[in-house]
C-alpha positions in Angstrom: 93.9 132.3 105.5 90.7 132.4 103.4 90.9 129.6 100.8 90.2 132.1 98.0 93.3 134.1 98.7 95.8 131.7 97.1 93.6 131.2 94.1 92.8 134.8 93.3 96.1 135.5 91.6 97.4 137.5 94.6 101.1 137.9 93.7 102.0 138.6 97.4 100.4 135.4 98.5 102.1 133.4 95.7 105.5 134.8 96.6 105.0 134.2 100.3 104.0 130.6 99.7 107.0 130.0 97.4 109.4 131.6 99.9 107.8 129.8 102.9 108.2 126.4 101.1 111.9 127.1 100.4 112.4 128.2 104.0 110.6 125.2 105.6 112.5 122.7 103.3 115.9 124.3 103.9 115.7 125.2 107.6 112.7 123.2 109.0 109.6 124.6 110.5 111.0 125.7 113.9 114.1 127.4 112.5 112.3 129.3 109.7 111.0 132.6 110.8 108.3 134.9 109.4 111.0 137.6 109.0 113.0 135.3 106.8 109.9 134.3 104.8 109.0 138.0 104.3 112.6 138.8 103.2 112.7 135.9 100.7 109.2 136.9 99.4 110.3 140.6 99.2 107.3 141.7 101.1 107.0 143.6 104.4 106.0 141.7 107.6 102.8 143.9 107.6 101.9 142.5 104.1 102.7 139.0 105.3 100.4 139.3 108.3 97.7 140.9 106.3 97.4 137.5 104.5 98.4 135.0 107.2 97.7 135.1 110.9 100.9 133.3 111.9 103.6 130.9 110.7 101.4 127.9 111.3 98.8 129.4 109.0 101.5 129.8 106.3 102.5 126.1 106.7 98.8 125.1 106.3 98.6 127.1 103.1 101.8 125.6 101.8 100.5 122.1 102.4 97.1 123.0 100.9 98.7 124.2 97.7 101.0 121.2 97.4 98.1 118.8 98.0 95.8 120.6 95.6 98.5 120.4 92.9 98.8 116.6 92.9 95.0 116.2 93.4 94.3 118.3 90.3 96.8 116.2 88.3 95.2 112.9 89.5 91.7 114.2 88.9 92.6 115.1 85.3 93.9 111.6 84.7 90.8 110.0 86.3 88.4 112.2 84.3 89.8 110.7 81.1 87.5 108.4 79.2 90.4 106.3 77.9 91.4 102.7 78.6 90.9 101.9 82.2 94.3 100.3 82.6 96.0 103.3 81.1 94.1 105.7 83.2 94.8 103.8 86.4 98.5 103.5 85.5 98.8 107.2 84.7 97.1 108.3 87.9 98.9 105.8 90.0 102.3 106.9 88.6 101.5 110.5 89.5 100.5 109.6 93.0 103.5 107.4 93.5 106.1 109.9 92.2 104.5 112.7 94.3 104.6 110.6 97.5 108.3 109.7 96.9 109.3 113.3 96.0 111.8 115.0 98.3 109.5 118.0 98.7 106.6 115.9 99.9 108.8 113.8 102.2 110.2 116.9 104.0 106.8 118.6 104.4 105.2 115.4 105.5 107.7 115.0 108.3 107.1 118.6 109.3 103.4 118.0 109.5 103.9 114.8 111.4 106.1 116.6 114.0 103.6 119.5 114.3 100.6 117.2 114.6 101.1 116.8 118.3 101.0 120.5 118.9 98.4 121.3 116.2 96.1 118.3 115.6 93.7 120.6 113.6 96.3 121.3 111.0 97.1 117.6 110.8 93.5 116.8 110.3 93.3 119.4 107.5 96.3 117.9 105.9 94.6 114.5 105.9 91.3 115.8 104.6 92.8 117.9 101.8 95.3 115.1 100.8 94.7 111.4 101.5 91.1 111.9 102.5 90.1 113.9 99.3 92.2 111.5 97.2 90.4 108.5 98.6 86.9 110.0 98.0 87.8 111.0 94.4 89.3 107.6 93.6 86.2 105.9 95.0 84.0 108.1 92.8 86.1 107.2 89.7 86.0 103.4 90.6 82.2 103.5 91.2 81.6 105.1 87.8 83.5 102.2 86.2 81.6 99.7 88.3 78.4 101.1 87.0 79.6 101.0 83.5 80.5 97.3 83.9 84.3 97.8 83.6 84.8 96.7 87.2 82.8 94.2 89.2 80.3 95.6 91.7 81.8 96.0 95.2 82.3 98.7 97.9 83.8 101.5 95.9 85.4 103.1 98.9 87.0 99.8 99.9 88.2 99.3 96.3 89.7 102.8 96.4 91.6 101.9 99.6 92.9 98.8 98.0 94.1 100.6 94.9 95.8 103.4 96.9 97.4 101.0 99.3 98.9 99.0 96.4 100.2 102.2 94.8 101.5 104.1 97.8 102.6 101.0 99.8 102.9 101.2 103.6 106.6 100.2 103.3 107.4 103.0 100.9 105.4 105.6 102.9 107.3 104.6 106.1 110.6 105.0 104.2 109.4 108.5 103.1 108.6 109.4 106.7 112.0 108.2 107.9 113.8 109.9 105.0 115.0 106.5 103.7 114.0 106.7 100.0 117.3 105.7 98.4 115.9 102.4 97.1 112.6 103.6 95.7 111.4 101.1 93.0 111.0 102.1 89.4 107.6 103.8 89.2 106.7 102.1 85.9 107.1 98.5 87.1 105.8 99.3 90.6 102.6 100.9 89.4 102.1 98.3 86.7 102.3 95.6 89.3 99.8 97.4 91.5 97.3 97.9 88.6 97.7 94.3 87.6 96.8 93.1 91.1 93.9 95.5 91.4 92.3 94.6 88.0 92.8 90.9 88.6 90.7 91.2 91.8 88.2 93.9 90.7 88.2 93.3 86.9 85.0 91.9 85.4 85.1 88.1 85.3 82.6 87.4 82.6 84.4 88.9 79.6 87.8 89.1 78.1 89.3 92.4 77.4 91.9 95.0 78.3 90.6 95.1 81.9 91.1 91.4 82.5 94.8 91.2 83.2 97.3 88.5 83.7 99.6 88.8 86.8 102.7 90.9 86.1 106.0 89.2 85.9 108.0 92.4 86.0 108.3 92.7 89.8 111.8 91.7 90.8 112.0 88.6 92.9 114.2 88.2 96.0 117.0 85.8 95.6 117.1 82.9 97.9 120.1 82.8 100.2 122.1 79.6 100.4 121.6 77.8 103.8 
């Protein structure tokens, strides 16, 4: 599907994507049919195939729209000229809540399963989502390094560090496996991540809002009696 199709205000495309998202989440990729998607979207199969070549193309468009939505929100936060700590906390919270959402988890598992049969779509998912988020975060961090708000370092590596702290491999694994019953409070989790990031990358030669003390809000594990 041409990338401009979903952004041109095409009501048929919008309805098809909304219907496909519901169908994929309810029935899974394999069980959802293009006939069911067309019925839900209240369009003919001819109209559906005039915009999408096949069901895999629809899935790619659904993923693109979902990724673009969170990326837009994160970019708006990172384009802010406000306090660095507040900007990082706001963007980190949006990313963390998105990763732990039921919708993302289900679609992520669908993409993971389909990646073996369609590695091209999996690569597109990565480039539009984690890949683009990584590049945009690095650009934001580099700007603050140049402004003296963060110490000079490899901006891309710093972006990886920030995103790894926010997303957390343990939490992402839980999302993939559908085990998200014990997702930590976003506020305390992201605050802890931002504290660690700024304590490492914050400027060392001046006191200010970007020179943070370690957070004490993260719950500690209780020691078990021997």
